C-alpha positions in Angstrom: 6.1 82.8 -3.2 7.7 81.3 -6.4 11.0 81.9 -5.5 10.5 80.8 -2.1 9.2 77.3 -3.2 12.2 77.6 -6.0 14.8 78.0 -3.5 13.6 75.5 -1.2 13.4 72.7 -4.0 16.7 73.5 -4.7 17.8 73.3 -1.3 16.2 69.9 -0.6 17.7 68.3 -3.6 21.4 69.6 -2.7 20.8 68.2 0.4 19.7 64.7 -0.4 22.6 64.2 -2.9 25.1 64.6 0.5 24.0 61.0 0.7 26.5 60.2 -2.0 29.5 61.4 -0.2 30.5 61.4 3.4 27.7 60.2 6.0 28.4 57.5 8.7 25.9 54.3 9.6 26.8 50.7 10.4 27.6 48.2 7.7 28.8 44.8 7.7 32.6 44.9 7.8 34.6 44.1 4.8 38.4 43.5 4.7 40.9 47.2 3.5 41.7 47.5 0.2 45.4 47.1 -0.1 47.1 49.4 -2.6 49.1 47.8 -5.5 52.8 48.2 -4.9 54.0 46.2 -7.2 56.3 47.0 -10.4 54.7 44.4 -12.5 51.8 45.9 -14.5 48.5 46.3 -12.7 45.3 47.7 -13.5 43.3 48.2 -10.9 39.5 49.4 -10.8 38.6 51.6 -8.1 35.1 52.3 -7.0 35.2 54.6 -3.9 31.8 55.1 -1.6 30.6 56.0 1.7 28.8 54.5 4.5 25.4 55.6 2.8 25.1 55.2 -1.1 22.3 56.7 -3.3 20.6 54.2 -5.9 23.2 55.9 -8.5 26.3 55.2 -6.2 24.9 51.0 -5.8 24.2 51.2 -9.7 28.2 52.6 -10.5 29.4 49.4 -8.1 27.3 46.9 -9.9 28.1 47.8 -12.8 31.8 48.0 -12.6 32.0 44.6 -10.1 29.7 43.1 -13.0 32.3 44.1 -15.9 35.1 42.8 -13.8 33.6 39.3 -13.1 32.1 38.8 -16.7 35.5 40.0 -18.6 38.5 40.2 -16.3 38.1 38.5 -13.2 40.5 35.6 -14.4 43.0 38.2 -15.6 45.5 38.5 -12.8 46.7 42.0 -13.8 43.1 43.6 -13.2 42.2 43.6 -9.6 38.7 45.1 -8.9 38.6 47.1 -5.2 36.0 48.6 -3.2 36.9 50.8 -1.0 34.6 52.7 1.5 36.3 56.3 2.4 34.4 56.0 6.1 36.2 53.3 7.5 39.3 54.8 9.2 41.6 51.9 7.6 40.6 52.9 4.0 41.8 57.0 4.7 44.9 56.3 3.1 43.9 54.9 -0.1 41.1 57.6 -0.3 44.4 60.2 0.4 46.6 58.9 -2.1 44.0 59.3 -4.5 42.7 62.5 -3.2 39.1 61.0 -3.0 36.5 62.4 -0.4 33.1 60.9 -2.0 31.6 58.3 -4.6 34.1 57.8 -7.2 35.2 55.3 -10.2 39.0 55.2 -11.2 41.1 52.7 -13.4 44.6 52.8 -12.3 46.5 51.8 -15.3 50.1 51.3 -13.8 49.8 54.5 -11.9 48.1 56.2 -14.6 44.7 57.2 -13.3 41.4 57.7 -14.7 38.5 59.5 -13.3 36.0 57.8 -15.0 33.2 59.2 -12.3 31.4 61.6 -14.2 30.6 59.2 -16.7 29.8 56.3 -14.4 27.0 58.6 -12.7 25.9 59.7 -16.4 25.5 56.1 -17.6 25.3 53.7 -14.6 21.4 53.7 -14.9 20.9 54.9 -18.3 22.9 52.9 -20.0 25.3 50.3 -18.3 27.0 48.9 -21.4 28.4 52.3 -22.3 29.3 52.5 -19.2 31.3 49.1 -19.3 32.5 50.2 -23.0 34.6 53.3 -21.5 36.1 51.1 -19.0 36.6 48.0 -21.2 38.4 50.8 -23.8 40.4 51.9 -20.7 41.5 48.5 -19.5 42.3 46.9 -22.8 44.2 49.6 -23.8 46.4 49.4 -20.4 46.7 45.8 -21.3 48.2 46.3 -24.2 51.0 48.3 -22.9 
C-alpha cells in the first residue's frame, strides 16, 4: 500500500511540473522577438516560456526583467527578450537555442550561457543571487 501511494505521489508531482513545458492556452499577444543579427556587441537576456507557467517560471521572468530594467535598460548593448515558445512565430528562435521548455539564457555575442538551473534554484528563494549570477555574466560581456 505504501509503495502504491508513493508511486502515485511521484507521478502526480511529475505531471504537475509539465506546466513549465509546452502547454497551450490563450493569452494576450506579444510582439515576436527578433534575433540579434548585427556584428556589433550584443548581450541578450532570453527568457523562454510556454503559454502556461508555474509560479517559479513566472518569478524567473520577473527577476530577470527587473534586473534588466533597473541595471541595464538604458544600455543599448543589452536587450531583454521574453519568448513564448508555444507561439508559432517564435519557433525559429526556440529552435536556434534548442529550447523546449522554460529557460533563461544570456547570449553574449553568440556565446550562450544557460543559467536555467540557477534561475529555478534562486528565483523564489534568493532572487539577489540570481541577479548576481546574471550581472556577473552581463558585466563580463560588456568588458569584452
